[in-house]
mmCIF file of the N, C-alpha and C atoms, coordinates in Angstrom:
data_MODEL
# 
_entry.id   MODEL 
# 
loop_
_atom_site.group_PDB 
_atom_site.id 
_atom_site.type_symbol 
_atom_site.label_atom_id 
_atom_site.label_alt_id 
_atom_site.label_comp_id 
_atom_site.label_asym_id 
_atom_site.label_entity_id 
_atom_site.label_seq_id 
_atom_site.pdbx_PDB_ins_code 
_atom_site.Cartn_x 
_atom_site.Cartn_y 
_atom_site.Cartn_z 
_atom_site.occupancy 
_atom_site.B_iso_or_equiv 
_atom_site.pdbx_formal_charge 
_atom_site.auth_seq_id 
_atom_site.auth_comp_id 
_atom_site.auth_asym_id 
_atom_site.auth_atom_id 
_atom_site.pdbx_PDB_model_num 
ATOM 1   N N  . MET A 1 1  ? -9.186  -2.087  -1.039  1.00 0.00 ? 1  MET A N  1 
ATOM 2   C CA . MET A 1 1  ? -8.223  -2.481  -0.393  1.00 0.00 ? 1  MET A CA 1 
ATOM 3   C C  . MET A 1 1  ? -8.249  -1.759  0.555   1.00 0.00 ? 1  MET A C  1 
ATOM 4   N N  . THR A 1 2  ? -8.089  -2.368  1.974   1.00 0.00 ? 2  THR A N  1 
ATOM 5   C CA . THR A 1 2  ? -8.483  -2.363  3.313   1.00 0.00 ? 2  THR A CA 1 
ATOM 6   C C  . THR A 1 2  ? -7.138  -1.694  4.356   1.00 0.00 ? 2  THR A C  1 
ATOM 7   N N  . TRP A 1 3  ? -7.171  -0.545  4.617   1.00 0.00 ? 3  TRP A N  1 
ATOM 8   C CA . TRP A 1 3  ? -5.725  -0.058  5.670   1.00 0.00 ? 3  TRP A CA 1 
ATOM 9   C C  . TRP A 1 3  ? -6.049  0.208   6.894   1.00 0.00 ? 3  TRP A C  1 
ATOM 10  N N  . ILE A 1 4  ? -4.753  -0.396  7.280   1.00 0.00 ? 4  ILE A N  1 
ATOM 11  C CA . ILE A 1 4  ? -5.514  -0.388  8.870   1.00 0.00 ? 4  ILE A CA 1 
ATOM 12  C C  . ILE A 1 4  ? -4.046  0.500   9.298   1.00 0.00 ? 4  ILE A C  1 
ATOM 13  N N  . ASP A 1 5  ? -4.295  1.550   9.621   1.00 0.00 ? 5  ASP A N  1 
ATOM 14  C CA . ASP A 1 5  ? -3.196  2.173   10.202  1.00 0.00 ? 5  ASP A CA 1 
ATOM 15  C C  . ASP A 1 5  ? -2.581  2.201   11.698  1.00 0.00 ? 5  ASP A C  1 
ATOM 16  N N  . VAL A 1 6  ? -1.124  2.144   11.750  1.00 0.00 ? 6  VAL A N  1 
ATOM 17  C CA . VAL A 1 6  ? -0.415  1.368   13.189  1.00 0.00 ? 6  VAL A CA 1 
ATOM 18  C C  . VAL A 1 6  ? 0.293   2.751   13.564  1.00 0.00 ? 6  VAL A C  1 
ATOM 19  N N  . PRO A 1 7  ? -0.028  3.415   14.624  1.00 0.00 ? 7  PRO A N  1 
ATOM 20  C CA . PRO A 1 7  ? -0.210  2.287   15.947  1.00 0.00 ? 7  PRO A CA 1 
ATOM 21  C C  . PRO A 1 7  ? -1.817  2.772   16.272  1.00 0.00 ? 7  PRO A C  1 
ATOM 22  N N  . SER A 1 8  ? -2.407  3.824   15.857  1.00 0.00 ? 8  SER A N  1 
ATOM 23  C CA . SER A 1 8  ? -4.234  3.794   16.015  1.00 0.00 ? 8  SER A CA 1 
ATOM 24  C C  . SER A 1 8  ? -5.068  2.734   15.962  1.00 0.00 ? 8  SER A C  1 
ATOM 25  N N  . PHE A 1 9  ? -5.070  2.315   14.761  1.00 0.00 ? 9  PHE A N  1 
ATOM 26  C CA . PHE A 1 9  ? -5.721  0.756   14.231  1.00 0.00 ? 9  PHE A CA 1 
ATOM 27  C C  . PHE A 1 9  ? -7.109  0.898   13.457  1.00 0.00 ? 9  PHE A C  1 
ATOM 28  N N  . ALA A 1 10 ? -6.945  2.356   12.924  1.00 0.00 ? 10 ALA A N  1 
ATOM 29  C CA . ALA A 1 10 ? -7.605  2.953   12.324  1.00 0.00 ? 10 ALA A CA 1 
ATOM 30  C C  . ALA A 1 10 ? -8.306  2.235   11.104  1.00 0.00 ? 10 ALA A C  1 
ATOM 31  N N  . VAL A 1 11 ? -8.910  1.976   10.604  1.00 0.00 ? 11 VAL A N  1 
ATOM 32  C CA . VAL A 1 11 ? -9.210  1.217   9.320   1.00 0.00 ? 11 VAL A CA 1 
ATOM 33  C C  . VAL A 1 11 ? -9.903  1.830   8.204   1.00 0.00 ? 11 VAL A C  1 
ATOM 34  N N  . GLY A 1 12 ? -9.428  1.774   7.222   1.00 0.00 ? 12 GLY A N  1 
ATOM 35  C CA . GLY A 1 12 ? -9.884  2.975   5.779   1.00 0.00 ? 12 GLY A CA 1 
ATOM 36  C C  . GLY A 1 12 ? -9.858  1.819   4.619   1.00 0.00 ? 12 GLY A C  1 
ATOM 37  N N  . ARG A 1 13 ? -10.359 2.677   3.609   1.00 0.00 ? 13 ARG A N  1 
ATOM 38  C CA . ARG A 1 13 ? -10.927 2.022   2.722   1.00 0.00 ? 13 ARG A CA 1 
ATOM 39  C C  . ARG A 1 13 ? -10.144 2.311   1.189   1.00 0.00 ? 13 ARG A C  1 
ATOM 40  N N  . ILE A 1 14 ? -9.412  1.964   0.449   1.00 0.00 ? 14 ILE A N  1 
ATOM 41  C CA . ILE A 1 14 ? -9.005  2.875   -0.845  1.00 0.00 ? 14 ILE A CA 1 
ATOM 42  C C  . ILE A 1 14 ? -9.102  2.007   -2.291  1.00 0.00 ? 14 ILE A C  1 
ATOM 43  N N  . ALA A 1 15 ? -9.916  2.436   -3.025  1.00 0.00 ? 15 ALA A N  1 
ATOM 44  C CA . ALA A 1 15 ? -9.655  1.998   -4.416  1.00 0.00 ? 15 ALA A CA 1 
ATOM 45  C C  . ALA A 1 15 ? -8.872  1.896   -5.163  1.00 0.00 ? 15 ALA A C  1 
ATOM 46  N N  . GLN A 1 16 ? -9.031  0.444   -5.400  1.00 0.00 ? 16 GLN A N  1 
ATOM 47  C CA . GLN A 1 16 ? -6.899  0.284   -5.883  1.00 0.00 ? 16 GLN A CA 1 
ATOM 48  C C  . GLN A 1 16 ? -7.557  -0.252  -7.562  1.00 0.00 ? 16 GLN A C  1 
ATOM 49  N N  . ARG A 1 17 ? -6.105  -0.384  -8.398  1.00 0.00 ? 17 ARG A N  1 
ATOM 50  C CA . ARG A 1 17 ? -6.636  -1.127  -9.466  1.00 0.00 ? 17 ARG A CA 1 
ATOM 51  C C  . ARG A 1 17 ? -5.030  -1.689  -9.310  1.00 0.00 ? 17 ARG A C  1 
ATOM 52  N N  . TYR A 1 18 ? -5.468  -3.112  -10.051 1.00 0.00 ? 18 TYR A N  1 
ATOM 53  C CA . TYR A 1 18 ? -3.899  -4.270  -10.016 1.00 0.00 ? 18 TYR A CA 1 
ATOM 54  C C  . TYR A 1 18 ? -4.191  -4.373  -11.570 1.00 0.00 ? 18 TYR A C  1 
ATOM 55  N N  . GLU A 1 19 ? -2.925  -4.393  -12.092 1.00 0.00 ? 19 GLU A N  1 
ATOM 56  C CA . GLU A 1 19 ? -2.615  -4.836  -13.773 1.00 0.00 ? 19 GLU A CA 1 
ATOM 57  C C  . GLU A 1 19 ? -1.403  -5.729  -13.380 1.00 0.00 ? 19 GLU A C  1 
ATOM 58  N N  . LEU A 1 20 ? -1.569  -7.082  -14.069 1.00 0.00 ? 20 LEU A N  1 
ATOM 59  C CA . LEU A 1 20 ? -0.611  -8.174  -13.855 1.00 0.00 ? 20 LEU A CA 1 
ATOM 60  C C  . LEU A 1 20 ? 0.649   -7.357  -15.244 1.00 0.00 ? 20 LEU A C  1 
ATOM 61  N N  . LEU A 1 21 ? 1.733   -6.867  -15.789 1.00 0.00 ? 21 LEU A N  1 
ATOM 62  C CA . LEU A 1 21 ? 2.713   -6.668  -16.667 1.00 0.00 ? 21 LEU A CA 1 
ATOM 63  C C  . LEU A 1 21 ? 3.145   -7.999  -16.923 1.00 0.00 ? 21 LEU A C  1 
ATOM 64  N N  . ARG A 1 22 ? 3.774   -8.646  -15.935 1.00 0.00 ? 22 ARG A N  1 
ATOM 65  C CA . ARG A 1 22 ? 4.404   -10.081 -16.537 1.00 0.00 ? 22 ARG A CA 1 
ATOM 66  C C  . ARG A 1 22 ? 4.528   -11.255 -15.205 1.00 0.00 ? 22 ARG A C  1 
ATOM 67  N N  . PRO A 1 23 ? 4.377   -12.172 -15.492 1.00 0.00 ? 23 PRO A N  1 
ATOM 68  C CA . PRO A 1 23 ? 4.863   -12.791 -14.245 1.00 0.00 ? 23 PRO A CA 1 
ATOM 69  C C  . PRO A 1 23 ? 5.664   -12.440 -13.095 1.00 0.00 ? 23 PRO A C  1 
ATOM 70  N N  . GLY A 1 24 ? 5.101   -12.414 -12.151 1.00 0.00 ? 24 GLY A N  1 
ATOM 71  C CA . GLY A 1 24 ? 6.080   -11.709 -10.853 1.00 0.00 ? 24 GLY A CA 1 
ATOM 72  C C  . GLY A 1 24 ? 6.448   -10.555 -11.116 1.00 0.00 ? 24 GLY A C  1 
ATOM 73  N N  . LEU A 1 25 ? 5.778   -9.615  -11.851 1.00 0.00 ? 25 LEU A N  1 
ATOM 74  C CA . LEU A 1 25 ? 5.348   -7.945  -11.770 1.00 0.00 ? 25 LEU A CA 1 
ATOM 75  C C  . LEU A 1 25 ? 4.021   -7.529  -11.671 1.00 0.00 ? 25 LEU A C  1 
ATOM 76  N N  . LEU A 1 26 ? 3.388   -6.628  -10.761 1.00 0.00 ? 26 LEU A N  1 
ATOM 77  C CA . LEU A 1 26 ? 2.340   -6.429  -10.846 1.00 0.00 ? 26 LEU A CA 1 
ATOM 78  C C  . LEU A 1 26 ? 2.198   -4.548  -10.629 1.00 0.00 ? 26 LEU A C  1 
ATOM 79  N N  . ARG A 1 27 ? 1.125   -3.950  -11.292 1.00 0.00 ? 27 ARG A N  1 
ATOM 80  C CA . ARG A 1 27 ? 1.166   -2.828  -10.926 1.00 0.00 ? 27 ARG A CA 1 
ATOM 81  C C  . ARG A 1 27 ? 0.380   -2.405  -10.438 1.00 0.00 ? 27 ARG A C  1 
ATOM 82  N N  . CYS A 1 28 ? 0.389   -1.579  -9.347  1.00 0.00 ? 28 CYS A N  1 
ATOM 83  C CA . CYS A 1 28 ? -0.775  -1.175  -8.350  1.00 0.00 ? 28 CYS A CA 1 
ATOM 84  C C  . CYS A 1 28 ? -0.989  0.139   -8.322  1.00 0.00 ? 28 CYS A C  1 
ATOM 85  N N  . SER A 1 29 ? -2.152  0.867   -8.575  1.00 0.00 ? 29 SER A N  1 
ATOM 86  C CA . SER A 1 29 ? -2.388  2.632   -8.802  1.00 0.00 ? 29 SER A CA 1 
ATOM 87  C C  . SER A 1 29 ? -3.644  2.526   -7.806  1.00 0.00 ? 29 SER A C  1 
ATOM 88  N N  . ASP A 1 30 ? -3.984  3.984   -7.848  1.00 0.00 ? 30 ASP A N  1 
ATOM 89  C CA . ASP A 1 30 ? -5.246  4.549   -6.910  1.00 0.00 ? 30 ASP A CA 1 
ATOM 90  C C  . ASP A 1 30 ? -4.794  6.036   -7.161  1.00 0.00 ? 30 ASP A C  1 
ATOM 91  N N  . SER A 1 31 ? -6.216  6.735   -6.698  1.00 0.00 ? 31 SER A N  1 
ATOM 92  C CA . SER A 1 31 ? -5.330  8.204   -6.596  1.00 0.00 ? 31 SER A CA 1 
ATOM 93  C C  . SER A 1 31 ? -4.519  8.896   -6.216  1.00 0.00 ? 31 SER A C  1 
ATOM 94  N N  . SER A 1 32 ? -3.602  8.556   -5.750  1.00 0.00 ? 32 SER A N  1 
ATOM 95  C CA . SER A 1 32 ? -1.865  9.440   -4.765  1.00 0.00 ? 32 SER A CA 1 
ATOM 96  C C  . SER A 1 32 ? -1.063  8.063   -5.353  1.00 0.00 ? 32 SER A C  1 
ATOM 97  N N  . PHE A 1 33 ? -1.056  7.052   -5.625  1.00 0.00 ? 33 PHE A N  1 
ATOM 98  C CA . PHE A 1 33 ? -0.119  6.189   -5.864  1.00 0.00 ? 33 PHE A CA 1 
ATOM 99  C C  . PHE A 1 33 ? 0.336   5.303   -6.729  1.00 0.00 ? 33 PHE A C  1 
ATOM 100 N N  . ALA A 1 34 ? 1.125   5.016   -7.212  1.00 0.00 ? 34 ALA A N  1 
ATOM 101 C CA . ALA A 1 34 ? 1.111   4.214   -8.605  1.00 0.00 ? 34 ALA A CA 1 
ATOM 102 C C  . ALA A 1 34 ? 2.498   3.387   -8.339  1.00 0.00 ? 34 ALA A C  1 
ATOM 103 N N  . GLY A 1 35 ? 2.830   2.090   -8.415  1.00 0.00 ? 35 GLY A N  1 
ATOM 104 C CA . GLY A 1 35 ? 4.052   1.229   -8.062  1.00 0.00 ? 35 GLY A CA 1 
ATOM 105 C C  . GLY A 1 35 ? 3.778   0.400   -8.581  1.00 0.00 ? 35 GLY A C  1 
ATOM 106 N N  . GLU A 1 36 ? 5.282   -0.843  -8.657  1.00 0.00 ? 36 GLU A N  1 
ATOM 107 C CA . GLU A 1 36 ? 4.865   -1.609  -9.592  1.00 0.00 ? 36 GLU A CA 1 
ATOM 108 C C  . GLU A 1 36 ? 5.577   -2.977  -8.531  1.00 0.00 ? 36 GLU A C  1 
ATOM 109 N N  . LEU A 1 37 ? 4.802   -3.960  -7.800  1.00 0.00 ? 37 LEU A N  1 
ATOM 110 C CA . LEU A 1 37 ? 5.210   -4.681  -6.765  1.00 0.00 ? 37 LEU A CA 1 
ATOM 111 C C  . LEU A 1 37 ? 5.537   -6.440  -7.311  1.00 0.00 ? 37 LEU A C  1 
ATOM 112 N N  . ASP A 1 38 ? 6.895   -6.514  -6.850  1.00 0.00 ? 38 ASP A N  1 
ATOM 113 C CA . ASP A 1 38 ? 7.571   -7.589  -7.339  1.00 0.00 ? 38 ASP A CA 1 
ATOM 114 C C  . ASP A 1 38 ? 6.965   -8.561  -6.744  1.00 0.00 ? 38 ASP A C  1 
ATOM 115 N N  . LEU A 1 39 ? 6.066   -10.146 -7.066  1.00 0.00 ? 39 LEU A N  1 
ATOM 116 C CA . LEU A 1 39 ? 5.743   -11.152 -6.553  1.00 0.00 ? 39 LEU A CA 1 
ATOM 117 C C  . LEU A 1 39 ? 7.174   -12.098 -6.630  1.00 0.00 ? 39 LEU A C  1 
ATOM 118 N N  . ASP A 1 40 ? 6.748   -13.319 -5.735  1.00 0.00 ? 40 ASP A N  1 
ATOM 119 C CA . ASP A 1 40 ? 7.252   -14.778 -5.996  1.00 0.00 ? 40 ASP A CA 1 
ATOM 120 C C  . ASP A 1 40 ? 6.508   -15.649 -6.406  1.00 0.00 ? 40 ASP A C  1 
ATOM 121 N N  . GLY A 1 41 ? 6.850   -16.845 -6.939  1.00 0.00 ? 41 GLY A N  1 
ATOM 122 C CA . GLY A 1 41 ? 6.396   -18.162 -7.664  1.00 0.00 ? 41 GLY A CA 1 
ATOM 123 C C  . GLY A 1 41 ? 4.614   -17.767 -7.214  1.00 0.00 ? 41 GLY A C  1 
ATOM 124 N N  . ASP A 1 42 ? 4.581   -17.737 -5.804  1.00 0.00 ? 42 ASP A N  1 
ATOM 125 C CA . ASP A 1 42 ? 3.219   -18.187 -5.247  1.00 0.00 ? 42 ASP A CA 1 
ATOM 126 C C  . ASP A 1 42 ? 2.540   -16.808 -5.462  1.00 0.00 ? 42 ASP A C  1 
ATOM 127 N N  . GLY A 1 43 ? 3.186   -15.818 -5.758  1.00 0.00 ? 43 GLY A N  1 
ATOM 128 C CA . GLY A 1 43 ? 1.752   -14.713 -6.045  1.00 0.00 ? 43 GLY A CA 1 
ATOM 129 C C  . GLY A 1 43 ? 1.930   -13.550 -4.879  1.00 0.00 ? 43 GLY A C  1 
ATOM 130 N N  . PHE A 1 44 ? 2.751   -14.168 -3.979  1.00 0.00 ? 44 PHE A N  1 
ATOM 131 C CA . PHE A 1 44 ? 2.732   -13.263 -2.830  1.00 0.00 ? 44 PHE A CA 1 
ATOM 132 C C  . PHE A 1 44 ? 3.684   -12.059 -2.899  1.00 0.00 ? 44 PHE A C  1 
ATOM 133 N N  . VAL A 1 45 ? 3.331   -10.414 -2.503  1.00 0.00 ? 45 VAL A N  1 
ATOM 134 C CA . VAL A 1 45 ? 4.408   -9.845  -2.520  1.00 0.00 ? 45 VAL A CA 1 
ATOM 135 C C  . VAL A 1 45 ? 5.845   -9.785  -1.480  1.00 0.00 ? 45 VAL A C  1 
ATOM 136 N N  . VAL A 1 46 ? 6.734   -9.826  -2.641  1.00 0.00 ? 46 VAL A N  1 
ATOM 137 C CA . VAL A 1 46 ? 7.756   -10.102 -2.035  1.00 0.00 ? 46 VAL A CA 1 
ATOM 138 C C  . VAL A 1 46 ? 8.681   -7.812  -1.668  1.00 0.00 ? 46 VAL A C  1 
ATOM 139 N N  . GLY A 1 47 ? 8.067   -7.023  -2.698  1.00 0.00 ? 47 GLY A N  1 
ATOM 140 C CA . GLY A 1 47 ? 8.391   -5.907  -2.616  1.00 0.00 ? 47 GLY A CA 1 
ATOM 141 C C  . GLY A 1 47 ? 7.460   -4.903  -2.899  1.00 0.00 ? 47 GLY A C  1 
ATOM 142 N N  . TYR A 1 48 ? 7.367   -4.145  -2.076  1.00 0.00 ? 48 TYR A N  1 
ATOM 143 C CA . TYR A 1 48 ? 6.412   -2.807  -2.234  1.00 0.00 ? 48 TYR A CA 1 
ATOM 144 C C  . TYR A 1 48 ? 7.586   -1.774  -2.479  1.00 0.00 ? 48 TYR A C  1 
ATOM 145 N N  . PRO A 1 49 ? 7.447   -0.539  -3.315  1.00 0.00 ? 49 PRO A N  1 
ATOM 146 C CA . PRO A 1 49 ? 7.894   0.419   -2.827  1.00 0.00 ? 49 PRO A CA 1 
ATOM 147 C C  . PRO A 1 49 ? 7.853   1.307   -2.103  1.00 0.00 ? 49 PRO A C  1 
ATOM 148 N N  . GLY A 1 50 ? 8.587   1.895   -1.233  1.00 0.00 ? 50 GLY A N  1 
ATOM 149 C CA . GLY A 1 50 ? 8.667   2.506   -0.431  1.00 0.00 ? 50 GLY A CA 1 
ATOM 150 C C  . GLY A 1 50 ? 7.498   2.053   0.941   1.00 0.00 ? 50 GLY A C  1 
ATOM 151 N N  . LEU A 1 51 ? 7.325   1.256   1.061   1.00 0.00 ? 51 LEU A N  1 
ATOM 152 C CA . LEU A 1 51 ? 6.356   0.580   2.245   1.00 0.00 ? 51 LEU A CA 1 
ATOM 153 C C  . LEU A 1 51 ? 7.531   -0.872  3.263   1.00 0.00 ? 51 LEU A C  1 
ATOM 154 N N  . ALA A 1 52 ? 7.027   -1.715  2.160   1.00 0.00 ? 52 ALA A N  1 
ATOM 155 C CA . ALA A 1 52 ? 8.058   -2.634  2.819   1.00 0.00 ? 52 ALA A CA 1 
ATOM 156 C C  . ALA A 1 52 ? 8.478   -3.580  1.832   1.00 0.00 ? 52 ALA A C  1 
ATOM 157 N N  . GLU A 1 53 ? 9.610   -4.850  2.470   1.00 0.00 ? 53 GLU A N  1 
ATOM 158 C CA . GLU A 1 53 ? 9.632   -5.736  1.453   1.00 0.00 ? 53 GLU A CA 1 
ATOM 159 C C  . GLU A 1 53 ? 10.236  -7.250  2.158   1.00 0.00 ? 53 GLU A C  1 
ATOM 160 N N  . ARG A 1 54 ? 10.506  -8.031  1.895   1.00 0.00 ? 54 ARG A N  1 
ATOM 161 C CA . ARG A 1 54 ? 10.494  -9.477  2.280   1.00 0.00 ? 54 ARG A CA 1 
ATOM 162 C C  . ARG A 1 54 ? 11.914  -9.399  2.876   1.00 0.00 ? 54 ARG A C  1 
ATOM 163 N N  . VAL A 1 55 ? 12.357  -10.150 3.895   1.00 0.00 ? 55 VAL A N  1 
ATOM 164 C CA . VAL A 1 55 ? 13.691  -10.211 4.042   1.00 0.00 ? 55 VAL A CA 1 
ATOM 165 C C  . VAL A 1 55 ? 14.393  -11.547 4.637   1.00 0.00 ? 55 VAL A C  1 
ATOM 166 N N  . HIS A 1 56 ? 13.138  -12.223 4.606   1.00 0.00 ? 56 HIS A N  1 
ATOM 167 C CA . HIS A 1 56 ? 13.926  -13.840 4.857   1.00 0.00 ? 56 HIS A CA 1 
ATOM 168 C C  . HIS A 1 56 ? 12.959  -14.701 3.893   1.00 0.00 ? 56 HIS A C  1 
ATOM 169 N N  . PRO A 1 57 ? 13.389  -15.393 3.626   1.00 0.00 ? 57 PRO A N  1 
ATOM 170 C CA . PRO A 1 57 ? 13.461  -16.461 2.794   1.00 0.00 ? 57 PRO A CA 1 
ATOM 171 C C  . PRO A 1 57 ? 11.845  -16.789 2.906   1.00 0.00 ? 57 PRO A C  1 
ATOM 172 N N  . PRO A 1 58 ? 11.136  -17.955 2.845   1.00 0.00 ? 58 PRO A N  1 
ATOM 173 C CA . PRO A 1 58 ? 9.750   -18.308 3.006   1.00 0.00 ? 58 PRO A CA 1 
ATOM 174 C C  . PRO A 1 58 ? 9.813   -19.423 3.597   1.00 0.00 ? 58 PRO A C  1 
ATOM 175 N N  . LEU A 1 59 ? 9.429   -20.118 4.318   1.00 0.00 ? 59 LEU A N  1 
ATOM 176 C CA . LEU A 1 59 ? 9.122   -21.635 5.080   1.00 0.00 ? 59 LEU A CA 1 
ATOM 177 C C  . LEU A 1 59 ? 9.290   -22.309 4.067   1.00 0.00 ? 59 LEU A C  1 
ATOM 178 N N  . ARG A 1 60 ? 9.816   -23.498 3.771   1.00 0.00 ? 60 ARG A N  1 
ATOM 179 C CA . ARG A 1 60 ? 9.010   -24.649 2.909   1.00 0.00 ? 60 ARG A CA 1 
ATOM 180 C C  . ARG A 1 60 ? 8.670   -25.943 4.344   1.00 0.00 ? 60 ARG A C  1 
ATOM 181 N N  . ASP A 1 61 ? 8.179   -27.151 3.579   1.00 0.00 ? 61 ASP A N  1 
ATOM 182 C CA . ASP A 1 61 ? 7.034   -28.020 3.621   1.00 0.00 ? 61 ASP A CA 1 
ATOM 183 C C  . ASP A 1 61 ? 8.066   -29.009 4.586   1.00 0.00 ? 61 ASP A C  1 
ATOM 184 N N  . ASN A 1 62 ? 9.260   -28.907 4.638   1.00 0.00 ? 62 ASN A N  1 
ATOM 185 C CA . ASN A 1 62 ? 10.603  -29.867 5.037   1.00 0.00 ? 62 ASN A CA 1 
ATOM 186 C C  . ASN A 1 62 ? 11.192  -29.251 6.037   1.00 0.00 ? 62 ASN A C  1 
ATOM 187 N N  . ARG A 1 63 ? 10.358  -28.610 6.579   1.00 0.00 ? 63 ARG A N  1 
ATOM 188 C CA . ARG A 1 63 ? 11.463  -28.158 8.027   1.00 0.00 ? 63 ARG A CA 1 
ATOM 189 C C  . ARG A 1 63 ? 11.461  -28.811 8.634   1.00 0.00 ? 63 ARG A C  1 
ATOM 190 N N  . PRO A 1 64 ? 12.854  -28.927 9.663   1.00 0.00 ? 64 PRO A N  1 
ATOM 191 C CA . PRO A 1 64 ? 13.671  -29.572 10.373  1.00 0.00 ? 64 PRO A CA 1 
ATOM 192 C C  . PRO A 1 64 ? 12.443  -29.830 11.692  1.00 0.00 ? 64 PRO A C  1 
# 
């Protein structure tokens, strides 16, 4: 994974492992972190523990 720090914009690389636990739930781990990520039906992360979560529903093709 590539990590971009804000506000310095320093770029770093972190080796991670991903394991699908069930549809909609992915385990992500590296040497200092392990967590379960919630995914939507398209496979996009909607919840990342301690970091971020999606707060608005995605836009659909039938936008006004």
